[in-house]
N, C-alpha and C positions, 0 to 999 in steps of 0.2 A: 340587929339585922335590918337593913334598909332595902325596901323594894323600890324599883324604878321601872317605868314603862319605856320601852324603846320602840321607835317608829321611824320610818323613812318617808319623806314626802318628795314629790316632784311636781313640776308644772308641765301640763300638756297643752298642745295646740292641735285641734282637730283629731284628737285621739292618739297623737304621737308625742313622745317625750320631748320637751324643749329643754328643761333644766332640772337637774337633780344635784345631789351632794357631790358626786364625782365631777360633773361639769363645773360646778362652782369652785371646787378645789383647784381645778385646772385653770379656770379664768383668773382666780386670785394669784396663782403662781405666775401666770403670764404677766399680770400687772406688776408683780414684785420683781420679776427677772428681766422683763422687756423682750422675752424671746420664747417662742413656742418650744423649741428644742430644749432650752434650759429649764423651762417650766415642766416639761414632761420628765426630764431627768430628775428634777427636784422632788417630784411626787412619786417617782418610781413607775412611770408609765412609758410605754414605747412611743417613739415619735409618731409612728404610723397611727396608733390608736388616738393619740392626742390630736393629730391633724384631722382625723375623721370626726372626732367629737366636736371640735371647733367648727369644722365645715358644716356639720349637721345643724349645730345651733345657729350659725350664720344664715343658713338656708331657711330654717323654720321661723326664725324671729322676724318681726315686722320691720326691723332695721338691723344693719350690721352690728355685731357685738364686739368684733375685733377689727383692728386695722393692721394688716400685715405688709411688711416691706420685703422685697426680694433680696436675697443675699448678694453680696458683691465683695469688693475688697475689704470692707469693714464688717461684712456679714449682714444678714437680714435682721428683722426684728418684728415684734408684735406688741400691741398695746390694746387696752380696752377702750372702746368708744364711750362717750357719756351714757349712751343707752345701755351698753354692756355693764357699766358700773352700776347703773340704776337697777338692772336685772339682778345682779349679785346682791345688792343691798336689800331689794325687795324679797328675794328668796331667803336670805338670812333672817330678816325680820319675821317673816311668816313662819319659818322653821322654829325660831326661838319661841314665838308665841304658842305654837303647837306643842312644843315640849313643856312649856310652863303650864298650859291647860291640862295636859295629860298628867303632869306631876300633881296638880291640884285635885284632879279626879281620883287619883290613887290615894292621896292623903285622906280624902273623904271616905274611901272604901274601908271596910272593916276586915282586912285580911292580915 
């Protein structure tokens, strides 16, 4: 039997959530698909919820996280800004270090 500690982290700005696992999952899907609607569909999220999440992150972050283009004949699109990519990388690094730390603490415990 193997014990594991599970936790969720997020980054806040002035007491409001900026970035968490759900936001990161959506941002990564945007980067992979090049579209907010495709990203939302890919991760099983409604377009409206995805749009609200991205809009909230863009408003709270110190720089834009995504660049969105309006639909037209070829359709719209979305991509991450360099700042958005760095936020995703930073979050994933911190999250991984947190899980590794918790695993080590559990390994030291005698349960």
